[in-house]
N, C-alpha and C positions, 0 to 999 in steps of 0.2 A: 334756543331755550333761551329763558329768559331765568338772572339769577334771583332766587328768593331777595335777597338783598334790595334786589331792585324793583319787586312788586307793587310797591307805592310809591317809585318814584316818578318824575317826570323830570324827562334830559332832555335838552337844548344841545346839538352836537356844536361845538366848539373850532372842532377841522379833524383833519388827519395827517397822518406824516408816511410814508414810505419808508421801512427800515433795509436800505441794501449796502450801506456802507459804515464805518466805522464813526463815521463825521455825522452821520443821522442819527447812532446812539447820543452824541453828544448835543446835536438839534432837540431831539428828543426830552431829554433830561432837561436842557435850557427852558424851554414850552411849558414843560412839566411845571417846573419853577414858579415863571411868568406866571403863566396862569393859577397858580395857587395862591402868589402874590394880590392879584387883581382879586380873585375872589374873598377878599381878604382872612383866608390862614394865616396864623399866627409864623414866625421865621421858623422854629423846629417841625412846624405839618409840613412849609413847602420844602425844606430841608429833605424831609423824610420820603414827599412824593415824588420828587427829583431822583434821590437815592435809588428807590424802588421802580420809577419809570427805564433808568438809566442799567439796573441791572436786568431787570426784564428784557429790553429790548437787548443787551448783548447776550444773553441767551438766544433769544430768538434768531440773533445773526450768526450769532456760531453754533448752533444744534440744526437751523431751520434755514439757513440761508437766506435771512430775511422774513419780512413782512408788512405789515400794517399797524399803526397806533392810532385809535381812535379817541381823541378827548372830550368828553362830556360837563356840563355842566347839570348839577341835578338837586332838585328838589325832594325833601320826603319829611315828612310829618314836622312841617318847619322849621325844617332843617336846610342849610344848603349843601353842597359838596362837590366832589368832584369824581368823576367815574371814567375810568381809562379802560380801552379793552387792548389786549394785543392778540392779532389772529397770525397763523402761519398754517403755510401747508407743507411741510414738514413731518418727519417720521413721526410723530406723536412722541409723548414720552412714556415708555414701556417700564419705568420703575417708579411709576407716582407713589403708591402706597410706601415703597422704601424710602423714599423723598420726606413724603410727610410724616414717618415717624422718626423720622433721625437716624436708622438705620443705612441709609445709603450713603458710601464714600467715594467722593467723584476724584479723577484726578485733575479734573479741569472746573470745577467748582458748580456745577449746574443746582447739586441739591443744596449748594449756601446760598446762589444766589434766590433761589425760589422761596426758602425757608425764611431766609432773611428779609425781604420784599416782604412776605405774609404777616410778620412781625412789625412790619412797619405801617401797615394799613390798617384800616379799620374792616374793613371785608373783601374779602378774598375765596377767587371761585377758578379753578381749573375744569377746563371739557378737554380731554383728549380723546385721540382714536390712530390706533396703529395706522399709518401709511396715509392717513389722512389730515393731519396735521391738532396742532391745540388753540385753543383760544381761553386766555388768561384776561379775568376780568376782577378788575382792582375800585378801591372807592375809598377817600377819606372823607370823611364828614365833617364841617366846620360847628362853630359854636352856634347852640341852639338860638341865642342871643343877637347874633350878626346879621339876622334878616335876610330877605329874600330882597335879589338884587333884580333891579329893573331890566325889562326889554332892552331901553334905549342904552344902558353901560353893557348889557351882554353884548351887544351887538359890535358896541366900541372895544371889549376886550376881542372879541372874535376877527375883528379887521386889523388889530393891532397884531 
């Protein structure tokens, strides 16, 4: 299912990463931060993207025993951005409504990781189904004046 915030967006796949070990969480965070910098995000936005990716990958690793992170460059209404999706085949998030309302108190921090990551991003959407897994899609949009990145530059970023 397409997220509402992506209906008018064009996505260019920049790569993916399987998250199976704690070292993969660090790699995903670093990759997200570098992509944000290469896409001309300011330093604060780059840090926010890296932090959200780290938190969501850690949750995916801990609660679903891993998954896949997909990184995409996005263009929407003359804005550029970074759209990242996290997909796992875990048990799903059974208490999502409580987490979103702030009523859920986790001994392990999952609720904090989800709500904190949501606050760091411009768009945040969760699709979860008990026993079938979870997909979280996040987006950070750049300054409307930063301009569209040319295909050659995108290819260079992707190769790096």
